[in-house]
matplotlib code that plots the C-alpha trace (Angstrom):
import matplotlib.pyplot as plt

x = [-79.4, -80.0, -79.6, -82.0, -81.4, -83.8, -83.7, -85.9, -84.4, -84.0, -80.6, -79.3, -79.8, -78.0, -74.5, -76.3, -77.8, -74.6, -72.7, -75.3, -75.2, -71.3, -71.7, -74.2, -71.8, -70.7, -74.1, -73.4, -74.8, -74.6, -76.2, -77.1, -79.3, -81.1, -84.3, -85.1, -88.0, -86.5, -88.4, -91.7, -90.1, -88.8, -85.4, -83.5, -80.0, -79.1, -76.0, -74.7, -71.5, -70.2, -71.9, -69.0, -70.2, -73.7, -72.2, -70.3, -73.4, -75.4, -72.8, -72.4, -76.3, -76.1, -78.4, -79.7, -82.8, -84.3, -86.1, -84.8, -84.3, -81.3, -80.8, -78.1, -79.6, -78.7, -80.4, -83.3, -85.9, -84.2, -80.7, -78.1, -79.2, -79.9, -83.5, -83.8, -82.0, -83.8, -85.4, -88.4, -90.8, -94.4, -95.8, -93.0, -94.7, -93.6, -90.4, -89.8, -87.1, -87.6, -85.9, -87.3, -89.4, -92.9, -94.3, -97.6, -95.9, -96.8, -100.6, -100.3, -98.4, -101.0, -103.8, -101.9, -101.2, -104.9, -105.2, -103.0, -99.6, -96.5, -93.6, -90.0, -88.1, -88.4, -88.5, -91.1, -90.4, -91.8, -95.2, -95.2, -94.6, -97.5, -99.7, -99.2, -99.7, -103.0, -104.2, -103.1, -105.2, -108.3, -107.9, -106.4, -102.8, -99.6, -99.6, -103.0, -102.1, -99.1, -101.1, -103.7, -101.1, -99.3, -102.5, -102.4, -98.7, -97.5, -94.1, -91.1, -90.5, -89.1, -90.3, -89.6, -91.7, -91.5, -93.9, -93.5, -97.1, -95.8, -92.4, -92.5, -93.4, -91.5, -93.6, -92.2, -93.4, -91.9, -92.7, -90.1, -87.0, -85.3, -86.2, -85.5, -86.1, -83.3, -84.6, -82.7, -83.2, -85.7, -84.7, -85.3, -83.9, -84.7, -82.2, -82.1, -79.0, -78.0, -74.4, -76.2, -77.2, -74.9, -73.1, -76.5, -77.9, -77.6, -81.3, -83.0, -86.5, -87.0, -90.1, -92.0, -93.6, -96.5, -95.7, -95.9, -94.9, -95.2, -92.0, -91.4, -88.7, -90.5, -92.3, -92.5, -95.9, -96.0, -98.9, -99.3, -100.6, -104.1, -103.1, -103.7, -101.2, -98.5, -95.4, -92.0, -89.3, -86.3, -82.9, -79.4, -77.2, -73.7, -72.4, -69.4, -68.1, -64.7, -65.9, -67.2, -63.7, -60.6, -58.1, -54.6, -56.0, -56.2, -59.6, -62.6, -62.0, -58.4, -59.4, -62.2, -59.8, -57.5, -60.2, -61.1, -59.0, -61.0, -64.3, -64.0, -63.0, -65.8, -68.2, -66.8, -67.2, -70.5, -69.3, -66.2, -68.0, -70.6, -67.7, -69.2, -71.9, -75.1, -78.4, -79.1, -76.6, -79.4, -82.2, -84.4, -86.3, -83.6, -83.1, -86.7, -86.5, -83.2, -84.2, -87.3, -85.6, -84.7, -83.2, -81.7, -82.6, -80.2, -81.3, -78.9, -77.6, -74.1, -71.3, -73.7, -74.8, -71.2, -71.0, -74.0, -72.5, -69.5, -71.8, -73.5, -70.4, -70.2, -73.7, -74.0, -70.6, -71.0, -74.7, -75.5, -78.7, -79.3, -78.8, -80.0, -78.6, -80.5, -80.2, -82.9, -84.1, -84.5, -86.1, -88.9, -90.1, -90.1, -92.5, -91.1, -91.8, -92.4, -91.2, -92.4, -89.4, -86.8, -84.8, -85.0, -81.6, -81.5, -78.0, -77.8, -75.0, -77.6, -80.7, -82.5, -81.7, -85.0, -84.7, -83.6, -86.6, -89.0, -87.7, -88.1, -91.8, -92.4, -90.9, -93.1, -96.2, -95.6, -95.9, -92.1, -91.8, -88.6, -86.5, -82.9, -81.4, -77.8, -77.2, -74.8, -77.4, -79.4, -83.2, -83.1, -86.0, -84.9, -83.9, -87.1, -89.0, -87.1, -87.8, -84.1, -81.2, -77.3, -75.9, -72.4, -70.2, -68.3, -69.0, -70.0, -68.9, -68.5, -66.7, -69.3, -67.2, -67.9, -64.9, -65.2, -69.2, -68.3, -65.8, -68.0, -70.9, -68.8, -68.1, -71.7, -72.6, -69.9, -71.2, -74.7, -73.4, -71.7, -74.8, -77.0, -74.6, -74.6, -78.2, -78.7, -76.0, -73.8, -70.7, -68.8, -67.9, -64.2, -64.8, -66.9, -64.2, -61.6, -63.7, -64.1, -60.3, -59.9, -62.3, -60.3, -57.1, -59.1, -58.3, -54.6, -54.7, -56.4, -53.7, -51.1, -53.0, -53.1, -49.1, -49.2, -50.0, -46.5, -46.3, -49.8, -49.0, -46.2, -48.9, -51.1, -48.8, -48.8, -52.6, -53.4, -53.0, -55.2, -58.9, -59.9, -59.1, -60.1, -60.6, -60.5, -61.2, -62.4, -64.9, -65.6, -62.9, -64.9, -67.2, -64.0, -63.1, -66.5, -66.0, -62.6, -63.7, -66.7, -64.2, -62.0, -65.0, -66.5, -63.6, -61.0, -63.5, -61.4, -63.9, -63.4, -65.1, -65.0, -65.2, -64.9, -61.4, -62.7, -65.0, -62.0, -61.7, -65.6, -65.5, -63.5, -60.2, -60.8, -60.3, -56.9, -53.7, -50.8, -53.2, -55.7, -54.1, -55.6, -55.9, -56.1, -57.1, -55.0, -55.0, -53.3, -56.5, -57.8, -58.3, -54.9, -53.7, -56.7, -56.1, -52.5, -53.8, -55.8, -52.8, -51.0, -53.9, -53.4, -49.8, -50.0, -52.0, -49.5, -51.5, -50.1, -50.9, -51.1, -51.6, -52.6, -51.2, -50.6, -47.0, -47.1, -48.3, -45.7, -45.8, -42.8, -42.7, -41.5, -41.9, -45.5, -46.3, -46.5, -47.0, -48.1, -48.3, -50.4, -48.5, -50.4, -53.5, -56.5, -58.5, -62.2, -61.9, -59.6, -62.2, -62.3, -58.5, -58.2, -60.8, -58.3, -55.6, -58.3, -59.6, -56.1, -55.5, -58.7, -57.8, -54.4, -55.2, -57.9, -55.4, -53.0, -55.7, -56.6, -60.3, -62.6, -62.0, -64.7, -67.4, -67.2, -69.2, -72.7, -73.0, -74.3, -73.8, -77.3, -79.5, -83.0, -84.8, -85.4]
y = [31.7, 29.3, 30.5, 30.6, 31.1, 30.5, 31.4, 31.2, 32.1, 31.1, 29.6, 26.7, 28.0, 25.3, 27.1, 30.1, 28.3, 26.5, 29.8, 31.5, 28.7, 29.1, 32.7, 32.0, 29.6, 32.4, 32.5, 28.9, 25.7, 21.9, 20.7, 22.0, 21.0, 22.1, 21.1, 21.9, 21.2, 19.5, 17.6, 17.7, 16.3, 17.6, 16.6, 17.1, 16.6, 16.9, 16.5, 17.0, 18.9, 21.4, 22.8, 21.4, 17.8, 18.7, 20.4, 17.2, 15.1, 17.4, 17.2, 13.6, 13.4, 15.9, 18.5, 21.1, 23.4, 26.7, 26.8, 25.9, 26.6, 25.8, 26.1, 25.9, 24.5, 25.2, 22.4, 23.5, 20.8, 17.4, 16.5, 16.9, 14.3, 14.2, 13.4, 16.6, 18.7, 21.1, 21.3, 19.2, 17.6, 16.7, 13.9, 14.2, 17.4, 20.5, 21.4, 24.1, 25.8, 27.5, 29.7, 30.2, 28.3, 27.3, 27.4, 25.3, 22.6, 19.8, 20.8, 21.1, 17.8, 16.0, 17.4, 16.5, 12.9, 12.6, 13.6, 10.7, 12.7, 10.6, 12.5, 11.6, 14.2, 15.5, 19.1, 21.6, 22.5, 19.5, 20.3, 23.6, 21.6, 19.1, 22.0, 24.0, 20.7, 20.2, 23.5, 23.2, 20.0, 22.0, 23.8, 27.0, 28.2, 27.6, 31.1, 30.8, 27.6, 29.4, 32.3, 30.1, 27.8, 30.9, 31.9, 28.9, 29.2, 30.7, 31.8, 33.2, 32.1, 32.9, 30.4, 29.6, 27.0, 25.3, 22.8, 20.6, 21.7, 25.3, 25.0, 28.9, 30.0, 30.5, 31.7, 33.0, 34.4, 36.3, 36.9, 37.6, 36.4, 38.2, 37.5, 39.7, 39.4, 39.9, 41.4, 40.7, 40.6, 38.0, 36.2, 36.7, 35.6, 35.1, 35.2, 35.5, 37.8, 39.9, 38.4, 35.1, 36.8, 39.8, 38.0, 37.7, 41.2, 44.2, 45.3, 44.0, 44.4, 43.9, 42.0, 43.4, 41.5, 39.3, 39.7, 37.0, 37.1, 35.1, 35.2, 34.5, 35.1, 38.3, 39.5, 40.0, 40.4, 41.1, 40.8, 42.3, 40.5, 40.8, 39.3, 42.8, 43.6, 46.1, 47.6, 47.4, 49.7, 48.2, 49.3, 49.1, 47.2, 48.4, 45.1, 44.5, 41.1, 42.2, 42.4, 38.7, 37.6, 36.7, 38.4, 38.0, 36.9, 33.5, 34.0, 36.4, 37.3, 38.2, 40.5, 42.2, 42.9, 44.6, 46.5, 48.2, 51.5, 51.9, 50.9, 53.4, 56.1, 55.3, 55.5, 58.9, 60.4, 62.0, 63.3, 64.9, 66.3, 67.9, 69.3, 68.4, 66.2, 67.4, 65.7, 65.5, 62.7, 60.3, 61.5, 64.4, 64.6, 63.9, 67.3, 67.3, 63.7, 64.0, 67.1, 65.8, 62.6, 62.3, 58.7, 56.1, 52.3, 50.2, 46.9, 44.3, 40.8, 39.4, 41.7, 44.5, 44.2, 44.8, 47.8, 49.2, 48.5, 50.6, 53.5, 53.6, 55.1, 57.7, 58.6, 59.2, 61.0, 63.3, 63.8, 63.4, 61.5, 57.8, 54.9, 51.3, 48.4, 45.4, 42.0, 42.0, 38.4, 39.2, 42.7, 41.4, 39.0, 41.1, 43.7, 47.1, 50.4, 52.6, 56.1, 57.8, 60.1, 57.4, 56.9, 53.3, 52.4, 49.0, 47.7, 45.0, 44.1, 42.6, 44.7, 41.2, 40.0, 38.4, 39.1, 42.6, 43.3, 41.8, 43.9, 47.0, 46.0, 45.5, 49.0, 50.5, 48.6, 50.4, 53.9, 54.4, 55.8, 57.6, 54.8, 54.9, 51.9, 51.6, 49.1, 48.0, 46.9, 49.6, 48.7, 45.7, 45.4, 47.1, 50.4, 50.5, 50.0, 53.0, 56.6, 57.4, 55.6, 55.6, 53.5, 51.9, 51.7, 48.4, 46.8, 43.1, 41.2, 37.4, 36.1, 34.9, 36.6, 40.2, 42.6, 45.6, 45.8, 46.0, 48.9, 50.8, 50.4, 51.9, 55.0, 55.2, 55.1, 57.5, 60.0, 59.5, 60.4, 63.5, 64.5, 64.2, 66.3, 68.9, 69.0, 69.2, 71.8, 69.6, 70.0, 73.3, 74.1, 73.6, 70.3, 69.2, 70.4, 68.4, 65.2, 65.4, 65.7, 62.7, 60.8, 62.0, 60.2, 57.2, 55.2, 55.8, 54.6, 51.5, 50.8, 51.2, 48.5, 46.3, 46.6, 44.7, 41.5, 39.8, 40.3, 38.8, 35.7, 34.9, 35.1, 32.9, 30.0, 30.3, 30.4, 27.6, 24.5, 26.2, 25.3, 28.4, 32.1, 35.1, 38.7, 41.6, 45.4, 48.4, 51.1, 51.6, 48.8, 46.1, 45.5, 45.1, 42.3, 40.8, 41.2, 39.5, 36.6, 36.1, 36.1, 33.6, 31.4, 31.7, 30.7, 28.8, 27.0, 27.9, 28.7, 32.3, 34.6, 38.6, 40.3, 43.8, 43.7, 44.8, 41.6, 39.3, 38.9, 38.3, 35.0, 34.4, 34.5, 31.1, 29.7, 31.3, 29.0, 28.5, 26.9, 29.8, 32.8, 36.2, 38.8, 42.5, 45.6, 48.2, 51.6, 54.6, 56.1, 56.9, 53.3, 52.3, 51.9, 50.0, 47.4, 47.1, 46.0, 43.4, 42.1, 41.7, 39.5, 37.1, 37.0, 35.9, 33.0, 31.8, 33.0, 34.2, 37.6, 39.1, 42.7, 45.0, 48.5, 51.9, 53.1, 55.6, 53.2, 52.0, 48.1, 46.0, 42.4, 39.9, 36.1, 35.1, 38.8, 39.6, 43.1, 44.4, 48.3, 50.2, 53.2, 55.8, 56.3, 57.7, 58.8, 58.4, 56.4, 53.9, 51.1, 51.1, 50.8, 48.2, 45.9, 45.4, 43.4, 41.1, 40.4, 39.5, 37.3, 35.2, 35.0, 33.7, 31.4, 29.8, 29.4, 27.6, 25.3, 24.6, 25.5, 26.6, 30.6, 31.8, 29.2, 28.0, 25.1, 25.5, 29.3, 31.4, 34.9, 36.4, 35.0, 35.1, 32.4, 32.6]
z = [177.6, 174.7, 171.2, 168.1, 164.4, 161.5, 157.8, 154.8, 151.3, 147.8, 148.6, 150.9, 154.4, 156.1, 156.1, 157.5, 160.4, 161.2, 161.2, 163.1, 165.8, 166.0, 166.6, 169.3, 171.2, 173.5, 175.2, 176.7, 175.7, 176.1, 172.9, 169.3, 166.5, 163.1, 161.3, 157.8, 155.5, 152.4, 149.6, 151.6, 154.8, 157.9, 158.6, 161.8, 163.3, 167.0, 169.1, 172.6, 172.8, 170.5, 167.4, 165.5, 166.0, 165.1, 161.9, 160.8, 161.4, 159.1, 156.3, 156.5, 156.0, 153.1, 154.6, 152.1, 152.3, 151.7, 155.1, 158.5, 162.2, 164.6, 168.2, 170.8, 174.4, 177.9, 179.6, 182.3, 181.9, 181.4, 181.3, 178.4, 176.1, 172.4, 173.0, 175.0, 172.4, 170.1, 167.5, 168.8, 166.2, 166.5, 164.3, 161.8, 160.6, 162.3, 164.1, 166.8, 168.7, 172.0, 174.4, 177.8, 180.3, 180.2, 183.8, 183.0, 180.9, 183.3, 183.0, 179.1, 179.1, 180.8, 178.6, 175.5, 176.7, 177.2, 173.7, 172.5, 172.1, 172.9, 174.4, 173.8, 175.8, 179.3, 178.1, 178.5, 174.8, 173.3, 174.9, 172.8, 169.6, 170.2, 171.3, 168.0, 166.2, 168.1, 167.0, 163.4, 163.3, 164.0, 160.8, 159.9, 159.2, 160.8, 162.1, 163.6, 165.2, 166.9, 168.0, 169.5, 171.4, 173.0, 174.5, 176.6, 177.7, 180.9, 181.1, 179.0, 175.4, 172.0, 169.4, 165.8, 164.1, 160.6, 159.0, 156.0, 155.0, 154.6, 153.0, 152.3, 155.7, 159.0, 162.1, 165.3, 168.7, 171.7, 175.3, 177.7, 175.8, 173.0, 169.3, 166.3, 162.5, 160.0, 156.6, 153.5, 149.8, 149.0, 152.1, 155.7, 159.2, 162.8, 165.6, 169.4, 168.9, 166.0, 166.0, 164.6, 161.3, 161.0, 158.0, 156.1, 156.8, 159.0, 158.9, 162.1, 163.3, 167.2, 168.1, 171.1, 174.0, 172.7, 169.1, 166.6, 163.0, 159.6, 157.3, 153.9, 151.5, 150.3, 153.2, 157.1, 158.7, 162.6, 164.9, 168.4, 171.4, 170.2, 166.9, 165.1, 162.5, 163.6, 161.9, 163.8, 162.8, 161.0, 162.4, 160.9, 163.3, 164.0, 165.3, 163.0, 161.9, 163.1, 166.8, 166.5, 165.4, 167.7, 165.6, 167.3, 170.7, 172.1, 173.6, 173.5, 177.2, 176.5, 173.7, 175.6, 178.5, 176.2, 174.5, 177.8, 177.0, 173.7, 175.1, 177.9, 175.6, 173.2, 176.3, 177.3, 173.8, 174.5, 177.9, 176.5, 173.5, 176.0, 177.9, 181.2, 183.0, 181.3, 182.1, 178.3, 178.3, 179.6, 177.6, 176.5, 179.7, 182.0, 183.5, 184.6, 185.9, 187.8, 189.3, 190.9, 192.7, 196.3, 196.4, 193.9, 193.6, 191.5, 190.3, 188.5, 188.7, 188.8, 187.5, 186.9, 190.6, 191.6, 189.5, 191.2, 194.7, 193.5, 192.4, 195.8, 197.2, 194.2, 194.3, 198.1, 198.2, 195.3, 195.0, 198.8, 198.2, 199.6, 197.3, 197.5, 195.6, 195.2, 193.4, 190.7, 191.5, 195.0, 194.6, 192.4, 195.2, 198.1, 199.5, 198.5, 200.1, 197.0, 196.6, 193.6, 193.9, 193.6, 190.5, 189.5, 187.8, 186.0, 184.6, 182.1, 179.5, 177.2, 178.0, 178.2, 181.6, 182.6, 186.4, 185.9, 183.4, 185.6, 188.7, 186.5, 185.7, 189.4, 190.3, 187.7, 188.8, 192.1, 190.6, 190.5, 187.0, 187.1, 185.3, 183.8, 182.1, 181.7, 179.0, 176.1, 173.5, 171.7, 171.2, 173.8, 176.1, 179.2, 177.5, 175.6, 178.7, 180.5, 180.5, 180.4, 178.8, 178.9, 176.5, 177.1, 174.0, 174.9, 171.7, 171.3, 174.4, 173.6, 176.6, 179.2, 181.9, 181.8, 181.4, 179.4, 179.8, 183.6, 183.3, 181.0, 183.4, 186.0, 183.9, 183.1, 186.8, 187.7, 185.0, 186.6, 190.2, 189.0, 186.8, 189.9, 192.0, 189.1, 189.0, 192.7, 193.0, 195.1, 193.0, 192.0, 188.6, 189.4, 190.9, 187.8, 185.5, 187.7, 187.6, 183.9, 183.5, 185.7, 183.4, 180.3, 181.7, 182.6, 179.3, 179.8, 183.5, 182.3, 179.7, 182.4, 184.6, 181.4, 181.3, 184.5, 182.7, 182.8, 186.6, 187.0, 184.8, 187.5, 190.2, 188.1, 188.5, 192.2, 192.2, 189.8, 192.1, 194.8, 195.5, 197.6, 197.6, 199.6, 198.0, 200.4, 199.9, 201.8, 200.8, 197.3, 196.5, 198.4, 195.3, 193.2, 195.7, 195.1, 191.4, 191.5, 193.4, 191.0, 188.0, 189.5, 190.2, 186.9, 184.6, 186.9, 188.9, 192.1, 195.1, 195.9, 198.1, 198.5, 201.7, 203.2, 205.0, 208.1, 208.3, 208.2, 211.9, 212.3, 210.9, 207.6, 209.3, 210.4, 206.8, 206.5, 206.5, 204.0, 201.4, 201.3, 199.0, 200.0, 197.4, 198.7, 196.7, 198.4, 196.8, 198.5, 199.8, 203.3, 204.3, 203.3, 207.0, 207.9, 205.2, 206.4, 209.5, 208.0, 206.0, 209.3, 210.6, 207.4, 207.8, 211.5, 210.4, 207.7, 204.8, 201.5, 200.4, 196.9, 197.0, 194.3, 195.6, 194.0, 193.2, 196.0, 198.8, 201.1, 200.8, 200.1, 199.3, 201.8, 202.5, 201.9, 200.6, 196.8, 195.7, 192.2, 191.9, 189.5, 188.2, 190.2, 192.5, 190.4, 193.3, 193.1, 189.8, 191.4, 191.4, 187.5, 187.4, 190.1, 188.2, 185.3, 187.5, 188.9, 185.5, 184.3, 187.3, 186.8, 183.1, 183.5, 186.6, 184.1, 181.4, 183.8, 184.9, 181.3, 181.6, 178.9, 179.3, 176.9, 177.6, 181.3, 182.3, 183.4, 182.5, 179.9, 178.6, 178.8, 181.3, 179.9, 182.0, 185.8]

ax = plt.figure().add_subplot(projection="3d")
ax.plot(x, y, z, "-o")
ax.set_aspect("equal")
plt.show()
């Protein structure tokens, strides 16, 4: 959730650190800081608030150095104060930045206090700084001190450390939190996200669990969890600077909503090229793996979980096999009845979501080795830990509230459902061809939904003063109601709940009055008449209705009932199309309320702590 950037070069790295932190702002944070080794001293500047405030302070103090580290912090241990902000320093000698949570920090703090160390923050991170300093005091290199210290830590961490006694060395460690090394010409970099260093280099090396590394201008040496030298492959990042810029848009969320036709088209490219739903789309061994399963278990968090809930309808309807969907943070802590013939599907935009990664590890520990990752980031941890992989091609998603990652995940999951049906002989050649044709038309249908934006802006003005809202859907559109409620909560701070429309009379109807707007996902499907009955229940209690319908559904506006129609019903793919207007509604309500759309309070993009 926090962000790390570091650099060692033969030029001033302070501009690199500041730019890197600015590119990490989307992850969510509440303070920022940098530390450098300059003229034989460790210098540091930290500020609560935005990176720009810290940058101004660094400029005022004339920061310049060839070695440095930077950090954006999202508060966990200790409040949002300058003393709790990173980097943390031990004895004016070494500085450290840290992502993650150290579970045994209290035990280590007591031990270090007994050794005479004085703490100036409430963080678990300062414990690590003093612990490394303690080991360095026993003799040996900075790398050896780091390697000794991490052996005594329990929890998740990505660490970057500098020391004034080693002005030509940067050392790092990774366990449970993402960290990569950027390789340049006579300069090298570290970051928690490639976007932080893409302007300096596209050559990146992804560290594995338990890795440590010693980095200089000229070399990178990586060591595994046993401190043995290892070689990690260098990859060319395909993240473009253009994808990290706003262009003509006001917010990244707006940009990413409008990028969905292209993102979906790019994700479909391999399917269209294969002229069908081939198992090889998921990996070389997929035909064998998918033919040998009898159930599907989906593990995900947040928006990705709602994508999984939608997929359950597709998988059970098309492939005819049971599908369970669990929130990853719950699955990893409950007693699971293992089934070695169950396909474990993990969904994560970043591929680094800690709860999802730990749920995957748990499933594998139970002997469930048929694993599939649906992810947007190649070479991230979850795909590397999975037997099969389907990469969505949404491109960089900067806005904290997921949009194009969600719809491309739905495309991937629909592809999985049809592929399973094909492998199991549950779908005819004609039906497969028809489903492929529906997918081909999907980007156009999404564009038609985007064209509804002017009407949705008018709705947003009615929504903006409200403090609560209900979202209703039935069948495969119920998860879209959940997703719509989540989006509204995330960026407008309006309390919203999603419900199956049939559950309305089992409790939520008590909330409905003229102050409680109700949004209804009402496509022209087999459940339309049931939804209409639910709408009447709301109207009878004075509630205002906002209905997303299809062009051919027989809804008409009346007092207290507002209707927006998508151009046509797209059948089984309707959830993907109906996700677009609920995204637009949330965005424009947030605009009307003046909230920080791309960086909503208290939230982060990539959740890499528990």
